[in-house]
N, C-alpha and C positions, 0 to 999 in steps of 0.2 A: 672626566679628563683632567689632567694636571693643569695648573695655572701656566699661562704662556711665559716663556723665558724672556721675551721682549714684547712690550706693549707700548704703542704710540697712541696718545689720546689728543685729538683736537689740535694737531700741530698747525701753526701758522708761521710762515717765514717769507720775508721779502728782502730783496736786495735793491735798495732804491725804490723805483716805481714798479719793479718787476716782482709780482707775487709768485713765489715758488710753491708753497703749500697754503691751502686755505681750508682748514678743518680736517686735515688728514688723520685718519685713525687706522691702526693695523696691529693685529696680534700674530706673533710668530711662535709656533709650537716648539717645545723642547725636543731636540733631536731630529727635526725635519730639515730638508733643503727647500728653501723658498726662493724663487727667482722673481725679480722685479723687472718688468718690461715697461717700456714707454718711449715716446718719441725723443729725439735729441733735444736737450734743453728742458726736459720735463722735470728734472730735479732728482734723478735716480741716485747719482753720486752724492748729491747734497744730503739725501736721506740717509745714506750709509754714514756720512760724517756727523750727522745729527745723532744717530744711534750711539756712536762712540764718543760723543761730546766735543768734537772738533768744530762743530757749528752750533751756535746757540739758537733755539727757536724763539720767535717773538712771542709765541703763546703756546701753551700745551704742556704735556708731560711725556717723558721718556723713561719708562720703567724697564729696568734690567733685573730680572728675577725678583720683582716686587719692590725694588728701590728706585725712586724717582731721581734721575740724575740732575734734573734742571735746577733745583734749589741748592745743590751741593757746591761747596767750594772746590777749587782745583785739587787741593790736598785730599779732600773727602772722596773725590772721584777716583783716585788712584787705585784703591782695592777693587773697585768695580771694573775699571778699564783693564786690569790684569786678566779679567775673565773674558774679554772680548778682543780678538786680534783682527787686523785688517790687512788684506792683500791689495795693495794699491795697483792702479792700472799699469804703471811702468815697472812694477816690482820694487822700486825704491831701495835697491841695494846700495850699500856704501862702497863706492868704487875703490877706496883706499884700503878696504879690509878684505881679507880672504873670505872664501865661502864659509869656512868654519867659523870665523869671527863674526860674520854677518848673522849666521844662525844663532850664535852664542849671545849676541847683543842683548836681547830681552832678558835672558837668564842672568846676565851679569848686572843688569840694571834693575831688575824686578825681583830677583830671588837671591837668597843668601845660600848659594850652593858652593860646594868646594870645586876646585879646578877639575878634579876627577869626575864629579857628578855632572858638571857642565859638558865635559868632553864626551861622556857617555850619552847624554841627552842629545847632543849635536849629532853624533854618529847615528843614533836611533832615528832622529828626524830626517836626516839625509837618506837613510835606508828606506823610510816610508815613501819618499818621493822618487825612489829609484836612482839616487845619485850618491851611492856610498863611497865612491873613490874621488870625490871632487873637493874635499875639504881644503886642500892646499892651493887650489886654483883661485885666480882673481876673477871678478865679474867680467872684465874685458875679454876673458878667454872663453866665455860661455855664449851659447846661442840664445836667441830670444826665448825659446821654450825652456831651456835650462834655467835661465834667470827667473822665470815665473815659478819653476819648481823649487828653486832655492828659496825664493820669497815665501812659498807655501811652507817649506820646512821651517823657516824662521817663525811664521805665523803660528804653527802648531807646537813649537818647541816648549813654550811656557805652559802647555796643557790648558788652553782656554776652553771655555764652555761654548763660545760662539766664534765663528770666523766669518768676516764680511769680505766678499770678493767684488772688487770694482773692475768690471770688464776683463776677466781673467784670460780670455782667449784672443783679445784684440791684437792684430798684427801677426798672428801665428799661422803657420801652414796647417793644412788639414790633419796631418799626422800628429803634430804637436798639440793642436786643438783637442783631438780625441784623447790624447794622453792626459791633458789637464782635466778634461771632463771626467775621465775615469778616476783620476786622483780625488776630485771633489767628492765623488760618490764613495770612494774607498775610505777617505778620511772620516766621512760621516758614519759609515758602517763599522769601521774598525775602532774608532775612538769615541763614538757617540756624540760627536760635535754637531751643534746646530749650525747650518750654513745659510747665509743670505747672499744671493748672487745677483749682481746687476750685469746685464749683458744685452747686446743687440742681436746676438746669434740665436735665432729661434731653434735651430737644430740642437744646440747645446742646452738650451732651456728645457726642451722636451726630454733630453737624455738625463739630465742631472736632477730634475725637480721632483719633489713630492706635490708642491702646489706652485701656482704661478699667479702673481698679482699684477694687475694692469694699472699703472699710474697715469692719470690723465686729468688735466685742468686742476692740478693742485690737490687731488684726492685719489684714494685707491678706488678705482671705478669698479673693479671686479677682482675676486680672488677665488680660484677654482683649482681642483686637481687637474693633472695634465690632460686626461681624457675629456673632462668637461670643457677645459679651455679650448681644446682642438675643435670641438663641435659647437662652440658658442655662436649664437646668432647676434650677439652684441655688435652693432655696426663699427664701433671703434676697434674692437678686437679683430673683427673680420678684416677691416682695412689694414691693420697692422700685419696680420698673418698673410694676407694676400700680397702685400708689398714686400714681405720677406721671402716669398717663394721665388726660387730661381726661374728665369724665363724658360718656357718650353723650347726644346730643341727643334730647329727647323730642318726639314729634309733637303738634301742637295738636289741638283737637277737630275 
């Protein structure tokens, strides 16, 4: 097997008296979709921010394609960060910029492309997420699901190797949720991108994932393919899966 595209080794992180990670290690395979599950407050979003270098670990290493980010200066991290994009929970679009300018933002700041090349890449990225006619619109004119799709177009515009998704379906209706799930899979298959997804939505996790990792007590407790995760007898996983199941319908009188 090829070397992992992302490898976390013996991470420790605390905020004040609260320990978030305590010896966490994780290997993410090139081209896979890995979903990270865990209870609220377990550190899932912090883990994504640690991967991209927005949070500094107190101890440990964060390797991206064999290069450890931790000892690098901010300037030295820039080329590595260009290979990793993040889709933030709220989309994080710039309200004062059009859809096209939002998608173009990383291209104008990270790439030396001509205006024509930027416009072509923006159009291509919006087409990938099914929003080819929205370039002139403003974020305020978009639905919640459309904002997430524009944010995904921005995330893939700079042709990253890895996309990190922080709760990509939170607050969306079932139809929009399924569309985002399908896009995560489509982006992985069409572009060969490695995807790391943090979510509370178990149905989405089962749909998009190649493997699922369970974060518990500051460490990765288990990492399995979807079928193995579904049938796991681990008590923490079983409790999480059972809690996420919808209640059984009751019959009327």
